[in-house]
C-alpha positions as CSV (number, residue, x, y, z in Angstrom):
1,S,-40.3,-9.7,18.9
2,R,-37.6,-7.1,18.2
3,Y,-37.3,-5.3,14.9
4,G,-34.0,-6.9,13.8
5,E,-35.3,-10.5,14.3
6,S,-37.1,-12.5,11.6
7,V,-40.7,-13.4,12.4
8,S,-42.3,-16.4,10.7
9,A,-45.9,-16.6,9.6
10,S,-46.5,-19.4,12.0
11,Q,-45.3,-17.2,14.9
12,I,-47.7,-14.4,13.8
13,Q,-50.6,-16.8,13.5
14,E,-49.8,-18.2,16.9
15,A,-49.7,-14.6,18.4
16,I,-53.1,-13.8,16.7
17,G,-54.5,-17.0,18.2
18,R,-53.3,-16.1,21.6
19,V,-54.8,-12.6,21.3
20,Q,-58.1,-14.0,20.1
21,S,-58.1,-16.6,22.9
22,Q,-57.4,-13.8,25.5
23,A,-60.2,-11.7,23.9
24,L,-62.6,-14.7,24.4
25,K,-61.4,-15.2,28.0
26,I,-62.0,-11.5,28.6
27,Q,-65.5,-11.7,27.2
28,D,-66.2,-14.8,29.2
29,L,-65.0,-13.1,32.4
30,K,-67.2,-10.0,31.6
31,H,-70.1,-12.3,31.1
32,Q,-69.5,-14.0,34.4
33,L,-69.3,-10.6,36.1
34,R,-72.6,-9.4,34.6
35,S,-74.3,-12.6,35.6
36,R,-73.5,-11.9,39.3
37,P,-76.2,-10.0,41.2
38,G,-75.6,-6.3,41.4
39,L,-73.2,-6.3,38.4
40,A,-75.8,-6.8,35.7
41,S,-75.8,-3.1,34.7
42,S,-73.3,-3.6,31.9
43,D,-74.9,-3.4,28.5
44,Q,-74.5,-5.1,25.1
45,S,-72.3,-2.3,23.7
46,S,-69.5,-2.9,26.2
47,R,-69.2,-6.5,25.0
48,V,-69.1,-5.5,21.3
49,S,-66.5,-2.8,22.2
50,S,-64.2,-5.2,24.0
51,G,-64.4,-7.7,21.1
52,Q,-63.6,-4.9,18.6
53,D,-60.7,-3.9,20.8
54,A,-59.3,-7.4,20.8
55,L,-59.7,-7.6,17.0
56,Q,-58.0,-4.2,16.6
57,R,-55.1,-5.3,18.8
58,A,-54.8,-8.5,16.7
59,Q,-54.8,-6.4,13.5
60,L,-52.2,-4.0,15.0
61,A,-50.0,-7.0,16.0
62,Q,-50.3,-8.4,12.5
63,A,-49.5,-5.0,10.9
64,E,-46.5,-4.7,13.3
65,A,-45.3,-8.2,12.3
66,Q,-45.6,-7.2,8.6
67,K,-43.6,-4.1,9.2
68,C,-41.0,-6.2,11.0
69,R,-40.8,-8.6,8.0
70,E,-40.4,-5.8,5.6
71,S,-37.8,-4.1,7.7
72,N,-36.0,-7.5,8.0
73,E,-36.0,-7.9,4.2
74,A,-34.8,-4.3,3.7
75,L,-32.0,-5.0,6.2
76,K,-31.1,-8.3,4.5
77,A,-30.9,-6.4,1.1
78,E,-28.7,-3.7,2.7
79,V,-26.4,-6.3,4.2
80,A,-26.1,-8.1,0.8
81,Q,-25.3,-4.8,-0.8
82,M,-22.6,-4.0,1.8
83,R,-21.1,-7.4,1.4
84,A,-21.0,-6.9,-2.4
85,N,-19.3,-3.5,-1.8
86,L,-16.9,-5.0,0.7
87,D,-16.0,-7.8,-1.8
88,K,-15.4,-5.2,-4.5
89,V,-13.2,-3.1,-2.2
90,A,-11.3,-6.2,-1.1
91,V,-10.6,-7.2,-4.8
92,E,-9.5,-3.6,-5.6
93,A,-7.3,-3.5,-2.4
94,N,-5.7,-6.9,-3.2
95,G,-5.0,-5.7,-6.8
96,K,-3.3,-2.6,-5.5
97,I,-1.4,-4.6,-2.9
98,D,-0.2,-7.0,-5.6
99,A,0.9,-4.1,-7.8
100,A,2.7,-2.4,-5.0
101,N,4.5,-5.6,-4.1
102,E,5.6,-6.0,-7.7
103,R,6.8,-2.4,-7.8
104,I,8.7,-3.0,-4.6
105,R,10.4,-6.1,-6.1
106,T,11.3,-4.1,-9.2
107,L,12.7,-1.2,-7.1
108,R,14.7,-3.7,-5.0
109,K,16.2,-5.3,-8.1
110,E,17.0,-1.9,-9.6
111,R,18.7,-0.9,-6.3
112,D,20.7,-4.1,-6.2
113,D,21.8,-3.6,-9.8
114,A,22.7,0.0,-9.1
115,L,24.8,-1.1,-6.0
116,K,26.6,-3.7,-8.1
117,E,27.2,-1.1,-10.9
118,G,28.5,1.4,-8.2
119,D,30.8,-1.3,-6.8
120,R,32.1,-2.0,-10.3
121,L,32.6,1.6,-11.1
122,R,34.3,2.2,-7.7
123,A,36.7,-0.7,-8.4
124,G,37.4,0.6,-11.9
125,G,38.0,4.1,-10.4
126,E,40.4,2.6,-7.9
127,R,42.3,0.8,-10.7
128,L,42.5,4.0,-12.7
129,L,43.8,6.0,-9.6
130,S,46.4,3.3,-9.0
131,R,47.4,3.3,-12.7
132,Q,47.5,7.1,-12.6
133,E,49.8,7.0,-9.6
134,E,52.0,4.5,-11.4
135,C,52.1,6.8,-14.4
136,R,53.1,9.7,-12.2
137,R,55.9,7.7,-10.7
138,E,57.0,6.5,-14.1
139,R,56.9,10.1,-15.5
140,H,58.9,11.3,-12.5
141,D,61.5,8.6,-13.0
142,L,61.7,9.3,-16.7
143,A,62.1,13.0,-16.0
144,E,64.9,12.2,-13.6
145,Q,66.5,9.9,-16.3
146,K,66.1,12.6,-18.9
147,E,67.7,15.2,-16.7
148,A,70.6,12.8,-16.0
149,L,70.9,12.2,-19.8
150,L,70.9,15.9,-20.5
151,K,73.6,16.4,-17.9
152,I,75.6,13.6,-19.6
153,V,75.1,15.2,-23.0
154,E,75.9,18.7,-21.7
155,D,79.1,17.3,-20.0
156,L,80.0,15.5,-23.3
157,H,79.4,18.7,-25.2
158,Q,81.5,20.6,-22.8
159,T,84.2,18.0,-23.0
160,C,84.1,18.1,-26.8
161,K,84.3,21.9,-26.8
162,N,87.2,21.8,-24.4
163,A,89.0,19.3,-26.6
164,G,88.6,21.6,-29.6
165,M,85.8,19.8,-31.3
166,T,83.4,22.7,-31.5
167,N,81.1,21.7,-34.4
168,A,81.2,18.0,-34.1
169,G,77.9,16.6,-33.0
170,R,76.5,20.1,-32.6
171,H,73.4,19.5,-34.7
172,S,72.5,16.4,-32.9
173,I,72.9,18.2,-29.6
174,Q,70.7,21.1,-30.7
175,D,68.1,18.6,-31.9
176,I,68.1,17.0,-28.4
177,G,67.9,20.4,-26.8
178,D,64.9,21.4,-28.9
179,L,63.3,18.1,-28.2
180,T,63.7,18.5,-24.4
181,A,62.5,22.1,-24.5
182,S,59.3,21.0,-26.2
183,Y,59.0,18.1,-23.7
184,R,59.2,20.6,-20.8
185,A,56.5,22.8,-22.2
């Protein structure tokens, strides 16, 4: 078996059984070879040695299987830890994404409100500019009317003066003149 695969106890017992069976077959074959004429020179120690080799191989296989099980358990624990960490990171990431989405919604609303306020202020500014232009035209018209009235008053004063009425209405004319002088300033 490979290291990453799980090995069951029954599979290990089955492998040990196969190894022991093979060891017995090997011993049987050796015995048959020794019983043939000319091959009887093998001694008792070689039989014991091959049986011990088979037992050692079985023990090594069992130890290897145990190492595989332990490695498998360690890998399972590592995978579980990684899954827990992944779940934790996913929860944190989702929380951050939710917070970012909420912030984006808030910023969009603030932007929309600011655009509406800008439109309102722009419209108000346009109304004020229009009213300012109206006031300029009205002021210009009033200035022309005032000049025309001053001309009429001056002509009237000149006419009065020419007719010999020098002091009549002079105070009122001076008051108007003072008033228009202060208006010009």
